[in-house]
PAZADREN-400847 format. One record per residue: x, y, z of N, C-alpha, C in turn; residue number from 0; residue in one letter. Coordinates in Angstrom, 1 decimal. Example, Ala and Ser with C-alpha at 12.3 -4.5 7.8 and 13.67 -1.06 7.14 Angstrom:
! PAZADREN-400847
<n.x=13.2 | n.y=-5.7 | n.z=7.8 | ca.x=12.3 | ca.y=-4.5 | ca.z=7.8 | c.x=13.2 | c.y=-3.3 | c.z=7.8 | num=0 | residu=A>
<n.x=12.8 | n.y=-2.2 | n.z=7.1 | ca.x=13.7 | ca.y=-1.1 | ca.z=7.1 | c.x=12.9 | c.y=0.0 | c.z=7.9 | num=1 | residu=S>
END
This chain:
! PAZADREN-400847
<n.x=4.5 | n.y=59.9 | n.z=-11.8 | ca.x=4.0 | ca.y=59.0 | ca.z=-12.8 | c.x=4.6 | c.y=59.3 | c.z=-14.2 | num=0 | residu=M>
<n.x=4.9 | n.y=58.3 | n.z=-15.0 | ca.x=5.6 | ca.y=58.5 | ca.z=-16.3 | c.x=4.5 | c.y=58.4 | c.z=-17.4 | num=1 | residu=R>
<n.x=4.6 | n.y=59.1 | n.z=-18.5 | ca.x=3.8 | ca.y=59.0 | ca.z=-19.6 | c.x=4.2 | c.y=57.8 | c.z=-20.4 | num=2 | residu=D>
<n.x=3.2 | n.y=56.8 | n.z=-20.7 | ca.x=3.6 | ca.y=55.6 | ca.z=-21.4 | c.x=3.3 | c.y=55.7 | c.z=-22.9 | num=3 | residu=I>
<n.x=2.8 | n.y=56.9 | n.z=-23.4 | ca.x=2.7 | ca.y=57.1 | ca.z=-24.8 | c.x=1.3 | c.y=56.9 | c.z=-25.4 | num=4 | residu=G>
<n.x=0.4 | n.y=56.4 | n.z=-24.6 | ca.x=-1.0 | ca.y=56.2 | ca.z=-25.1 | c.x=-2.0 | c.y=56.8 | c.z=-24.1 | num=5 | residu=I>
<n.x=-3.2 | n.y=57.0 | n.z=-24.5 | ca.x=-4.2 | ca.y=57.7 | ca.z=-23.7 | c.x=-4.9 | c.y=56.7 | c.z=-22.8 | num=6 | residu=D>
<n.x=-4.5 | n.y=56.5 | n.z=-21.5 | ca.x=-5.1 | ca.y=55.7 | ca.z=-20.6 | c.x=-5.3 | c.y=56.4 | c.z=-19.3 | num=7 | residu=V>
<n.x=-6.2 | n.y=56.0 | n.z=-18.5 | ca.x=-6.5 | ca.y=56.6 | ca.z=-17.2 | c.x=-5.3 | c.y=56.4 | c.z=-16.2 | num=8 | residu=G>
<n.x=-5.3 | n.y=57.3 | n.z=-15.2 | ca.x=-4.2 | ca.y=57.1 | ca.z=-14.2 | c.x=-4.5 | c.y=56.0 | c.z=-13.3 | num=9 | residu=E>
<n.x=-3.5 | n.y=55.2 | n.z=-12.9 | ca.x=-3.7 | ca.y=54.0 | ca.z=-12.0 | c.x=-4.1 | c.y=54.5 | c.z=-10.6 | num=10 | residu=P>
<n.x=-5.0 | n.y=53.7 | n.z=-10.0 | ca.x=-5.5 | ca.y=54.1 | ca.z=-8.7 | c.x=-4.8 | c.y=53.4 | c.z=-7.5 | num=11 | residu=T>
<n.x=-4.1 | n.y=52.3 | n.z=-7.7 | ca.x=-3.5 | ca.y=51.6 | ca.z=-6.6 | c.x=-2.2 | c.y=52.2 | c.z=-6.2 | num=12 | residu=G>
<n.x=-1.6 | n.y=51.6 | n.z=-5.1 | ca.x=-0.3 | ca.y=52.1 | ca.z=-4.7 | c.x=0.8 | c.y=51.3 | c.z=-5.4 | num=13 | residu=K>
<n.x=1.9 | n.y=51.9 | n.z=-5.6 | ca.x=3.1 | ca.y=51.3 | ca.z=-6.2 | c.x=4.0 | c.y=50.7 | c.z=-5.1 | num=14 | residu=W>
<n.x=4.4 | n.y=49.5 | n.z=-5.3 | ca.x=5.2 | ca.y=48.8 | ca.z=-4.2 | c.x=6.6 | c.y=48.6 | c.z=-4.6 | num=15 | residu=D>
<n.x=7.1 | n.y=49.4 | n.z=-5.6 | ca.x=8.5 | ca.y=49.3 | ca.z=-6.0 | c.x=8.8 | c.y=48.3 | c.z=-7.1 | num=16 | residu=G>
<n.x=7.8 | n.y=47.8 | n.z=-7.7 | ca.x=7.9 | ca.y=46.9 | ca.z=-8.8 | c.x=8.6 | c.y=47.5 | c.z=-10.0 | num=17 | residu=D>
<n.x=9.7 | n.y=47.0 | n.z=-10.5 | ca.x=10.4 | ca.y=47.6 | ca.z=-11.6 | c.x=9.7 | c.y=47.3 | c.z=-12.9 | num=18 | residu=E>
<n.x=8.9 | n.y=46.3 | n.z=-13.0 | ca.x=8.1 | ca.y=45.9 | ca.z=-14.2 | c.x=6.8 | c.y=46.6 | c.z=-14.2 | num=19 | residu=N>
<n.x=6.8 | n.y=47.9 | n.z=-14.0 | ca.x=5.5 | ca.y=48.7 | ca.z=-14.0 | c.x=5.7 | c.y=49.8 | c.z=-15.1 | num=20 | residu=C>
<n.x=4.8 | n.y=49.9 | n.z=-16.1 | ca.x=5.0 | ca.y=50.9 | ca.z=-17.1 | c.x=4.8 | c.y=52.3 | c.z=-16.6 | num=21 | residu=P>
<n.x=4.1 | n.y=52.5 | n.z=-15.5 | ca.x=3.8 | ca.y=53.9 | ca.z=-15.1 | c.x=4.9 | c.y=54.4 | c.z=-14.1 | num=22 | residu=F>
<n.x=5.4 | n.y=53.6 | n.z=-13.2 | ca.x=6.3 | ca.y=54.0 | ca.z=-12.2 | c.x=7.7 | c.y=53.3 | c.z=-12.3 | num=23 | residu=Y>
<n.x=7.8 | n.y=52.2 | n.z=-13.0 | ca.x=9.0 | ca.y=51.4 | ca.z=-13.1 | c.x=9.7 | c.y=51.7 | c.z=-14.4 | num=24 | residu=G>
<n.x=10.5 | n.y=50.7 | n.z=-14.9 | ca.x=11.3 | ca.y=50.9 | ca.z=-16.1 | c.x=10.8 | c.y=50.1 | c.z=-17.3 | num=25 | residu=N>
<n.x=9.6 | n.y=49.5 | n.z=-17.2 | ca.x=9.1 | ca.y=48.7 | ca.z=-18.3 | c.x=8.5 | c.y=49.6 | c.z=-19.5 | num=26 | residu=L>
<n.x=9.0 | n.y=49.3 | n.z=-20.7 | ca.x=8.6 | ca.y=50.0 | ca.z=-21.8 | c.x=7.5 | c.y=49.2 | c.z=-22.5 | num=27 | residu=R>
<n.x=6.4 | n.y=49.8 | n.z=-22.9 | ca.x=5.3 | ca.y=49.1 | ca.z=-23.6 | c.x=5.3 | c.y=49.6 | c.z=-25.1 | num=28 | residu=V>
<n.x=5.0 | n.y=48.6 | n.z=-26.0 | ca.x=4.9 | ca.y=49.0 | ca.z=-27.4 | c.x=4.2 | c.y=47.9 | c.z=-28.1 | num=29 | residu=R>
<n.x=3.7 | n.y=48.1 | n.z=-29.3 | ca.x=3.1 | ca.y=47.1 | ca.z=-30.1 | c.x=1.6 | c.y=47.1 | c.z=-29.9 | num=30 | residu=G>
<n.x=1.0 | n.y=45.9 | n.z=-29.9 | ca.x=-0.5 | ca.y=45.7 | ca.z=-29.9 | c.x=-1.1 | c.y=46.1 | c.z=-28.6 | num=31 | residu=Q>
<n.x=-2.3 | n.y=46.6 | n.z=-28.7 | ca.x=-3.2 | ca.y=46.8 | ca.z=-27.5 | c.x=-4.4 | c.y=45.9 | c.z=-27.7 | num=32 | residu=I>
<n.x=-4.6 | n.y=45.1 | n.z=-26.7 | ca.x=-5.7 | ca.y=44.1 | ca.z=-26.7 | c.x=-6.6 | c.y=44.3 | c.z=-25.6 | num=33 | residu=I>
<n.x=-7.9 | n.y=44.2 | n.z=-25.8 | ca.x=-8.9 | ca.y=44.3 | ca.z=-24.8 | c.x=-9.6 | c.y=42.9 | c.z=-24.6 | num=34 | residu=E>
<n.x=-9.7 | n.y=42.5 | n.z=-23.4 | ca.x=-10.3 | ca.y=41.2 | ca.z=-23.1 | c.x=-10.8 | c.y=41.0 | c.z=-21.7 | num=35 | residu=G>
<n.x=-11.3 | n.y=39.9 | n.z=-21.4 | ca.x=-11.8 | ca.y=39.6 | ca.z=-20.0 | c.x=-10.8 | c.y=38.8 | c.z=-19.2 | num=36 | residu=K>
<n.x=-10.7 | n.y=39.0 | n.z=-17.9 | ca.x=-9.8 | ca.y=38.3 | ca.z=-17.1 | c.x=-10.5 | c.y=36.9 | c.z=-16.8 | num=37 | residu=V>
<n.x=-9.7 | n.y=35.8 | n.z=-17.2 | ca.x=-10.3 | ca.y=34.5 | ca.z=-17.0 | c.x=-9.7 | c.y=33.7 | c.z=-15.8 | num=38 | residu=S>
<n.x=-8.5 | n.y=34.2 | n.z=-15.4 | ca.x=-7.9 | ca.y=33.5 | ca.z=-14.3 | c.x=-7.0 | c.y=34.5 | c.z=-13.5 | num=39 | residu=R>
<n.x=-7.1 | n.y=34.5 | n.z=-12.2 | ca.x=-6.3 | ca.y=35.2 | ca.z=-11.3 | c.x=-5.8 | c.y=34.3 | c.z=-10.2 | num=40 | residu=V>
<n.x=-4.5 | n.y=34.3 | n.z=-9.9 | ca.x=-4.0 | ca.y=33.4 | ca.z=-8.9 | c.x=-2.5 | c.y=33.3 | c.z=-8.9 | num=41 | residu=G>
<n.x=-1.9 | n.y=33.6 | n.z=-10.0 | ca.x=-0.5 | ca.y=33.6 | ca.z=-10.0 | c.x=0.1 | c.y=34.9 | c.z=-9.4 | num=42 | residu=M>
<n.x=1.3 | n.y=34.9 | n.z=-9.0 | ca.x=1.9 | ca.y=36.1 | ca.z=-8.4 | c.x=2.2 | c.y=37.2 | c.z=-9.5 | num=43 | residu=L>
<n.x=1.4 | n.y=38.3 | n.z=-9.4 | ca.x=1.5 | ca.y=39.4 | ca.z=-10.3 | c.x=1.3 | c.y=39.0 | c.z=-11.8 | num=44 | residu=Q>
<n.x=0.5 | n.y=38.0 | n.z=-12.1 | ca.x=0.2 | ca.y=37.6 | ca.z=-13.4 | c.x=-1.3 | c.y=37.2 | c.z=-13.5 | num=45 | residu=T>
<n.x=-1.9 | n.y=37.6 | n.z=-14.6 | ca.x=-3.3 | ca.y=37.2 | ca.z=-14.8 | c.x=-3.4 | c.y=36.6 | c.z=-16.2 | num=46 | residu=I>
<n.x=-4.5 | n.y=35.9 | n.z=-16.5 | ca.x=-4.7 | ca.y=35.3 | ca.z=-17.8 | c.x=-5.9 | c.y=36.1 | c.z=-18.4 | num=47 | residu=V>
<n.x=-5.7 | n.y=36.7 | n.z=-19.6 | ca.x=-6.8 | ca.y=37.4 | ca.z=-20.3 | c.x=-7.3 | c.y=36.6 | c.z=-21.5 | num=48 | residu=V>
<n.x=-8.6 | n.y=36.6 | n.z=-21.6 | ca.x=-9.1 | ca.y=35.8 | ca.z=-22.7 | c.x=-9.9 | c.y=36.7 | c.z=-23.7 | num=49 | residu=Q>
<n.x=-9.7 | n.y=36.5 | n.z=-25.0 | ca.x=-10.3 | ca.y=37.3 | ca.z=-26.0 | c.x=-11.0 | c.y=36.4 | c.z=-27.0 | num=50 | residu=R>
<n.x=-12.2 | n.y=36.7 | n.z=-27.4 | ca.x=-12.9 | ca.y=35.9 | ca.z=-28.4 | c.x=-13.0 | c.y=36.7 | c.z=-29.7 | num=51 | residu=Q>
<n.x=-12.8 | n.y=36.1 | n.z=-30.8 | ca.x=-13.0 | ca.y=36.7 | ca.z=-32.1 | c.x=-13.6 | c.y=35.7 | c.z=-33.1 | num=52 | residu=H>
<n.x=-14.2 | n.y=36.2 | n.z=-34.1 | ca.x=-14.9 | ca.y=35.3 | ca.z=-35.1 | c.x=-14.0 | c.y=35.3 | c.z=-36.4 | num=53 | residu=T>
<n.x=-14.2 | n.y=34.2 | n.z=-37.1 | ca.x=-13.4 | ca.y=33.9 | ca.z=-38.3 | c.x=-14.3 | c.y=33.3 | c.z=-39.3 | num=54 | residu=R>
<n.x=-14.3 | n.y=33.9 | n.z=-40.5 | ca.x=-15.2 | ca.y=33.4 | ca.z=-41.6 | c.x=-14.5 | c.y=32.2 | c.z=-42.3 | num=55 | residu=H>
<n.x=-15.2 | n.y=31.1 | n.z=-42.4 | ca.x=-14.7 | ca.y=29.9 | ca.z=-43.1 | c.x=-15.3 | c.y=29.9 | c.z=-44.5 | num=56 | residu=M>
<n.x=-14.4 | n.y=30.2 | n.z=-45.5 | ca.x=-14.9 | ca.y=30.4 | ca.z=-46.8 | c.x=-15.4 | c.y=29.1 | c.z=-47.4 | num=57 | residu=K>
<n.x=-14.8 | n.y=27.9 | n.z=-47.1 | ca.x=-15.2 | ca.y=26.7 | ca.z=-47.7 | c.x=-16.6 | c.y=26.2 | c.z=-47.3 | num=58 | residu=K>
<n.x=-16.9 | n.y=26.4 | n.z=-46.0 | ca.x=-18.2 | ca.y=25.9 | ca.z=-45.5 | c.x=-19.2 | c.y=27.1 | c.z=-45.3 | num=59 | residu=F>
<n.x=-18.8 | n.y=28.3 | n.z=-45.7 | ca.x=-19.7 | ca.y=29.5 | ca.z=-45.6 | c.x=-20.3 | c.y=29.6 | c.z=-44.2 | num=60 | residu=E>
<n.x=-19.4 | n.y=29.5 | n.z=-43.2 | ca.x=-19.9 | ca.y=29.6 | ca.z=-41.8 | c.x=-18.9 | c.y=30.6 | c.z=-41.1 | num=61 | residu=R>
<n.x=-19.3 | n.y=30.9 | n.z=-39.9 | ca.x=-18.5 | ca.y=31.8 | ca.z=-39.1 | c.x=-18.2 | c.y=30.9 | c.z=-37.8 | num=62 | residu=I>
<n.x=-16.9 | n.y=30.9 | n.z=-37.4 | ca.x=-16.5 | ca.y=30.1 | ca.z=-36.2 | c.x=-16.0 | c.y=31.1 | c.z=-35.2 | num=63 | residu=E>
<n.x=-16.2 | n.y=30.7 | n.z=-33.9 | ca.x=-15.7 | ca.y=31.5 | ca.z=-32.8 | c.x=-14.3 | c.y=30.9 | c.z=-32.4 | num=64 | residu=K>
<n.x=-13.4 | n.y=31.8 | n.z=-32.2 | ca.x=-12.1 | ca.y=31.4 | ca.z=-31.7 | c.x=-11.8 | c.y=32.1 | c.z=-30.4 | num=65 | residu=R>
<n.x=-11.0 | n.y=31.5 | n.z=-29.6 | ca.x=-10.6 | ca.y=32.1 | ca.z=-28.3 | c.x=-9.1 | c.y=32.1 | c.z=-28.2 | num=66 | residu=T>
<n.x=-8.5 | n.y=33.2 | n.z=-27.7 | ca.x=-7.1 | ca.y=33.3 | ca.z=-27.5 | c.x=-6.9 | c.y=33.7 | c.z=-26.1 | num=67 | residu=R>
<n.x=-5.9 | n.y=33.1 | n.z=-25.4 | ca.x=-5.6 | ca.y=33.5 | ca.z=-24.0 | c.x=-4.2 | c.y=34.0 | c.z=-23.9 | num=68 | residu=R>
<n.x=-4.1 | n.y=35.1 | n.z=-23.2 | ca.x=-2.8 | ca.y=35.8 | ca.z=-23.0 | c.x=-2.4 | c.y=35.9 | c.z=-21.5 | num=69 | residu=Y>
<n.x=-1.2 | n.y=35.5 | n.z=-21.2 | ca.x=-0.7 | ca.y=35.8 | ca.z=-19.9 | c.x=-0.1 | c.y=37.2 | c.z=-19.8 | num=70 | residu=S>
<n.x=-0.6 | n.y=37.9 | n.z=-18.8 | ca.x=-0.2 | ca.y=39.3 | ca.z=-18.7 | c.x=0.3 | c.y=39.7 | c.z=-17.3 | num=71 | residu=A>
<n.x=1.3 | n.y=40.5 | n.z=-17.2 | ca.x=1.8 | ca.y=41.0 | ca.z=-15.9 | c.x=0.8 | c.y=42.0 | c.z=-15.4 | num=72 | residu=H>
<n.x=0.5 | n.y=41.9 | n.z=-14.1 | ca.x=-0.4 | ca.y=42.8 | ca.z=-13.4 | c.x=0.4 | c.y=43.7 | c.z=-12.4 | num=73 | residu=L>
<n.x=0.7 | n.y=45.0 | n.z=-12.8 | ca.x=1.4 | ca.y=45.8 | ca.z=-11.8 | c.x=0.6 | c.y=46.2 | c.z=-10.6 | num=74 | residu=P>
<n.x=1.2 | n.y=46.4 | n.z=-9.5 | ca.x=0.5 | ca.y=46.7 | ca.z=-8.3 | c.x=-0.3 | c.y=48.0 | c.z=-8.3 | num=75 | residu=S>
<n.x=0.2 | n.y=48.9 | n.z=-9.2 | ca.x=-0.5 | ca.y=50.2 | ca.z=-9.2 | c.x=-1.9 | c.y=50.2 | c.z=-9.9 | num=76 | residu=C>
<n.x=-2.2 | n.y=49.1 | n.z=-10.6 | ca.x=-3.5 | ca.y=49.0 | ca.z=-11.3 | c.x=-4.5 | c.y=48.6 | c.z=-10.3 | num=77 | residu=I>
<n.x=-4.2 | n.y=47.9 | n.z=-9.2 | ca.x=-5.2 | ca.y=47.6 | ca.z=-8.2 | c.x=-5.6 | c.y=46.1 | c.z=-8.4 | num=78 | residu=G>
<n.x=-6.7 | n.y=45.8 | n.z=-7.6 | ca.x=-7.2 | ca.y=44.4 | ca.z=-7.7 | c.x=-8.1 | c.y=44.2 | c.z=-8.9 | num=79 | residu=D>
<n.x=-7.9 | n.y=43.1 | n.z=-9.5 | ca.x=-8.8 | ca.y=42.7 | ca.z=-10.6 | c.x=-9.4 | c.y=41.3 | c.z=-10.2 | num=80 | residu=V>
<n.x=-10.6 | n.y=41.1 | n.z=-10.7 | ca.x=-11.3 | ca.y=39.8 | ca.z=-10.4 | c.x=-11.7 | c.y=39.1 | c.z=-11.8 | num=81 | residu=A>
<n.x=-12.0 | n.y=37.9 | n.z=-11.7 | ca.x=-12.4 | ca.y=37.1 | ca.z=-12.9 | c.x=-13.7 | c.y=37.8 | c.z=-13.5 | num=82 | residu=V>
<n.x=-13.7 | n.y=38.1 | n.z=-14.7 | ca.x=-14.8 | ca.y=38.7 | ca.z=-15.4 | c.x=-14.6 | c.y=40.2 | c.z=-15.7 | num=83 | residu=G>
<n.x=-13.6 | n.y=40.8 | n.z=-15.1 | ca.x=-13.3 | ca.y=42.2 | ca.z=-15.3 | c.x=-12.7 | c.y=42.4 | c.z=-16.8 | num=84 | residu=D>
<n.x=-13.0 | n.y=43.5 | n.z=-17.3 | ca.x=-12.4 | ca.y=43.8 | ca.z=-18.6 | c.x=-11.1 | c.y=44.7 | c.z=-18.5 | num=85 | residu=T>
<n.x=-10.1 | n.y=44.3 | n.z=-19.1 | ca.x=-8.8 | ca.y=45.0 | ca.z=-19.0 | c.x=-8.2 | c.y=45.2 | c.z=-20.4 | num=86 | residu=V>
<n.x=-7.3 | n.y=46.2 | n.z=-20.5 | ca.x=-6.6 | ca.y=46.4 | ca.z=-21.7 | c.x=-5.1 | c.y=46.0 | c.z=-21.4 | num=87 | residu=R>
<n.x=-4.5 | n.y=45.3 | n.z=-22.3 | ca.x=-3.1 | ca.y=44.9 | ca.z=-22.1 | c.x=-2.4 | c.y=45.4 | c.z=-23.3 | num=88 | residu=I>
<n.x=-1.1 | n.y=45.6 | n.z=-23.1 | ca.x=-0.2 | ca.y=46.1 | ca.z=-24.2 | c.x=1.1 | c.y=45.2 | c.z=-24.2 | num=89 | residu=M>
<n.x=1.6 | n.y=45.1 | n.z=-25.4 | ca.x=2.8 | ca.y=44.2 | ca.z=-25.6 | c.x=4.0 | c.y=44.9 | c.z=-25.0 | num=90 | residu=E>
<n.x=4.9 | n.y=44.1 | n.z=-24.4 | ca.x=6.2 | ca.y=44.6 | ca.z=-23.8 | c.x=7.2 | c.y=43.5 | c.z=-24.1 | num=91 | residu=C>
<n.x=8.4 | n.y=43.7 | n.z=-23.5 | ca.x=9.5 | ca.y=42.7 | ca.z=-23.7 | c.x=9.1 | c.y=41.5 | c.z=-22.9 | num=92 | residu=R>
<n.x=9.7 | n.y=40.3 | n.z=-23.2 | ca.x=9.4 | ca.y=39.1 | ca.z=-22.5 | c.x=9.8 | c.y=39.2 | c.z=-21.0 | num=93 | residu=P>
<n.x=8.8 | n.y=39.0 | n.z=-20.1 | ca.x=9.1 | ca.y=39.0 | ca.z=-18.7 | c.x=9.3 | c.y=37.6 | c.z=-18.1 | num=94 | residu=L>
<n.x=8.8 | n.y=36.6 | n.z=-18.8 | ca.x=9.0 | ca.y=35.2 | ca.z=-18.4 | c.x=8.8 | c.y=34.4 | c.z=-19.6 | num=95 | residu=S>
<n.x=8.7 | n.y=33.1 | n.z=-19.5 | ca.x=8.5 | ca.y=32.2 | ca.z=-20.6 | c.x=7.2 | c.y=32.5 | c.z=-21.4 | num=96 | residu=K>
<n.x=6.1 | n.y=32.8 | n.z=-20.7 | ca.x=4.8 | ca.y=33.0 | ca.z=-21.3 | c.x=4.3 | c.y=34.4 | c.z=-21.3 | num=97 | residu=T>
<n.x=4.9 | n.y=35.3 | n.z=-20.4 | ca.x=4.4 | ca.y=36.6 | ca.z=-20.2 | c.x=5.1 | c.y=37.6 | c.z=-21.1 | num=98 | residu=V>
<n.x=4.4 | n.y=38.2 | n.z=-22.1 | ca.x=4.9 | ca.y=39.2 | ca.z=-23.0 | c.x=4.0 | c.y=40.4 | c.z=-23.1 | num=99 | residu=T>
<n.x=3.0 | n.y=40.5 | n.z=-22.2 | ca.x=2.0 | ca.y=41.6 | ca.z=-22.2 | c.x=1.9 | c.y=42.1 | c.z=-20.8 | num=100 | residu=F>
<n.x=1.5 | n.y=43.4 | n.z=-20.6 | ca.x=1.3 | ca.y=44.0 | ca.z=-19.4 | c.x=0.0 | c.y=44.8 | c.z=-19.3 | num=101 | residu=C>
<n.x=-0.7 | n.y=44.7 | n.z=-18.2 | ca.x=-2.0 | ca.y=45.4 | ca.z=-18.0 | c.x=-1.7 | c.y=46.9 | c.z=-17.9 | num=102 | residu=V>
<n.x=-2.5 | n.y=47.7 | n.z=-18.7 | ca.x=-2.3 | ca.y=49.1 | ca.z=-18.7 | c.x=-3.5 | c.y=49.8 | c.z=-18.2 | num=103 | residu=I>
<n.x=-4.7 | n.y=49.2 | n.z=-18.3 | ca.x=-5.9 | ca.y=49.8 | ca.z=-17.8 | c.x=-6.9 | c.y=48.8 | c.z=-17.4 | num=104 | residu=E>
<n.x=-7.7 | n.y=49.1 | n.z=-16.4 | ca.x=-8.7 | ca.y=48.2 | ca.z=-15.9 | c.x=-10.1 | c.y=48.8 | c.z=-16.2 | num=105 | residu=K>
<n.x=-11.0 | n.y=48.0 | n.z=-16.8 | ca.x=-12.3 | ca.y=48.5 | ca.z=-17.2 | c.x=-13.3 | c.y=48.1 | c.z=-16.1 | num=106 | residu=G>
<n.x=-14.6 | n.y=48.0 | n.z=-16.6 | ca.x=-15.7 | ca.y=47.6 | ca.z=-15.7 | c.x=-15.8 | c.y=46.1 | c.z=-15.6 | num=107 | residu=A>
<n.x=-16.4 | n.y=45.6 | n.z=-14.6 | ca.x=-16.7 | ca.y=44.2 | ca.z=-14.5 | c.x=-18.1 | c.y=43.9 | c.z=-15.0 | num=108 | residu=S>
<n.x=-18.3 | n.y=42.7 | n.z=-15.4 | ca.x=-19.6 | ca.y=42.3 | ca.z=-15.9 | c.x=-20.3 | c.y=41.2 | c.z=-15.1 | num=109 | residu=E>
END
């Protein structure tokens, strides 16, 4: 296993030879680290992670909720994730048209 440069737990699944794996393959991760909930699983090695944040509207003196969705690559060594699980994703080079993040850690489900 390779050190990716940040403090995360060791992956529990088996590696299937995927080159786009930050732990066993050649994928370099850098940039932002985002934590969110898995909102969709169904694509091949890709999941959709959703994150909610609040924004203060100065004009109306209110707070609004905003949602952002990220497509992220799911390496085989991370294991199975289900809708509702909490994951941490980190920025990487573009892997496809929409995928520029990779899952680095799986948290607990709610």
